[in-house]
N, C-alpha and C positions, 0 to 999 in steps of 0.2 A: 435849813436844809431844803425846805420846800422851794425856795427861790432858785437853788442850784439845779433842782430837777426841772423847773420851768425853763431855765436858760438852756439846758441840754436838750429839752424837747423842742424849743424854738430853733436851735441850731440844726437839729436833725430834720425838722420840717423844711428848713431852707435848702438843705442838701438834696432832699427828695424832689422839691419843686425845680431845682436847677437841673437835675437829671431828666425830669419830665420835659423841660423846655428843649434840651439837647436832642431828645429822641425825635426822629422824623417820622411822619406818618407813612404807613406802608403803601406802596404803589399798587394800583389796581392792575390785575393781569389783563392783558389785551388779548382779544380773541382774533385768531387768524382765520380769515375767510377762505373759502375754497378757491377763490380767484387768486389770492396772493400765494397760496401753496402750489408750486408747479411740479408736475411729475417729470422726472428726468428721463430723457430719451437716450437710448444707447447710440453711440457714434457708429455710423455705417462703415467707416473705414476699419474699425476693429472687428466688425462682424463679417466682413467680406471673406469668403473662403479663398485661401491661397494654396498653391500647389508646392509641396516641399521638393527639394532637390533629391537626388538618389542617395546621397550620403545622409541627409536628414531623414529621408524616408526609411532608412534602415533602423532608425531609432524610434520614430513615431508612427510609421506607416505611410503609404503613398497617397492616401485619400486627401483631397483638398479640405483644409481646416481653417477656421478663423485664427487670427494671431493669438487670441486669448487661450484657445484650446491647445495650440502648439506649445505655449508656455506651460500649461498644466501638464501636458503629456511629458515634456522634458523633465519637469520636476518630479513627476511620478517615476520616471526612469532613473533619475539620480537617487531618489530615496530608496527605490527597490534594490538598486545595486550598491548602495552605501558609498556613493561617490563624493559626498560632502566631506570636506576636510574636518577631522575631529578637533583640532586645536583652533583653527581659524574658520568658523562656520560660514564666512562669506566666500570662501574659495571652493571651487568645484574641481575635483581631480578627475581628469578625463580618462576613460578607458579607450580601447581601440576604435569603437564606433564614434564616440564623441570627439576623439582627436581629429578626425577628418572634418567634422563640423566646426570645430574651434580653430581650424587653420593650422594644425600641427602642434598647438600648444598643449602641454601636459596639465597645466593648471590655469584656471580662468576665474576671475571674480564674478559673482552673480550679477553684477551691474554690467560687465562687459559681455556676459553671455547673451543677453537679448540683442545686443548690437551684432554679435557674430552670427546669431541664428537668423536675423533678418536678411542677411546676404544669401541665405539658402531658400528664401521664400519668393515665389513669383506669381 
């Protein structure tokens, strides 16, 4: 019986050493210096104030705004008036003010909306 225990102990020892050989050493974490980390600058084209047309001005106001702020105000208007389609959330149901902005379309996808709005900015 003592020999069977020794054989089992040797087999167990071989398995643990095989596992130890397969394990790779952990890599050291590299430090990023301040020179490699770049701060991101905003694109000047997005921040340039653009004047909305009269039909778009009825929705967001006539003050010149950057393109990003125009999109924010359009979404605020859509959410305030509940114009997002309840079944397909990607679609926007236009009311009378937005119909003129969307070129007479009663329903527009949110991806086409930015393309249609850009025609009303100068």
